[in-house]
C-alpha positions, 0 to 999 in steps of 0.5 A: 783497508783492513776488511773485505770490501767489494771489488769491481770484478766478478767473483771467480766461480764456475759461472765466471768461466762459462761466460768467459769462454762464451765471450771469447768465442763471440770475440772471434766470430764477432771480430771476423764478421766485421773484418771478413764478412763485412770486409772492413779489414784488420786495421779498420776493424781494430780501430773500431773495436779498440775505440769501443774498448777504450770507451767501455774501460773508461765507463768501468773505471768511472763506475762506483761498483760492480755492474755485470752487464758493463763488466762483460760488455768490456770483456767482449770488447777486449776479446773482439779487439784482441781478435782484430789486433792479433790478426793485424799483427800476424797477417797485415804486419807480416810477422806471422803467427810465431812472431805475433805470439812472441810479441804479444807474450812479451807485451803481457809479461811487461804489463804484469811486471809493471803492475806487480812492481807498482802495486806489489800484487797482480791479484784480481782481488785487488781491483778496486781503484782506478790505477789497479783497474788500468793495469787489469784492463791492459793485462786483460786486453793483452792476454785476449790478444795473446790467446788469439795469436796462440790459437791461430799458431797452434791450429795453423802453424802447429798443424792441429786444426781448429777441432784439435786446437780446441781439444788441446787447450781444453786439456790444458785448462783441465790440467790447470783445474787439477793443479788448482784443486790438488796443489798449493800453487799460487792461485794468482798464477793459476788464474792468469794461466786459465784466463790466457788459455780460455782465449785460444779455446774460444778462438779455436771453437769460434774458428771451428764454427765459422771457417770453411769446410775445406779449412776444417770448419763448419762454415756457419754464418759468422753473424748468426753464430755471433748472435747466438753467442750474444744471447747465450751470454746475456742468458748466463748473466741473468740466470747465473749468480753475478756477485762482485769479488772481495778485496782482501785488505792491504795486508792480505792483498800483498800476500796474494 
């Protein structure tokens, strides 16, 4: 592959990050709707959303080109599954927020390490074959799950609260943005840092929307908040440019 060809993931633009943050917030409120409001519990909620995620990942890999609604549906599924999986690890397994965050961080590092060892790059610009897509979606899912656990850890164990956690993660994202524009640090590393940080930002915003007032939230209805977020995401997909990213070719991909 010697010239730029479309990948099956979107071009990384401001619109991408807007939809990503909204999707992570929906993942929090949607996951809590099933596990808490509908009383499914973390185990059954995880089984439900993980099954949906696997089906959407299979459809995404089978697709011949980038489809915006399919891609973002898979992202929402990964972030919702990430919410229930993190809650299951933190609470049902009894390892706490610190233990859950540590375990999920090691899982993500392992996936990224295997991806790099196998293919020589972890750049999203190379997502154009089934093997790379499998690594990509595994990394996406673990990063979403890690972000949930990290957000809960900072808000609860760290004592920052939901609003404080959102401010901290928002500031961290602003720092990553500044580093992107004003330094030559690896764009691949910065992408994954930003991708991970948007998850706890969305998680803390979601918790702030639906948690009780005495827990620092606004006590909004989880189903209503989820519906509003879903409509917002659909509107963004329709109104904001959704173009496939470009594969830089083998030689340039290995340099990323």
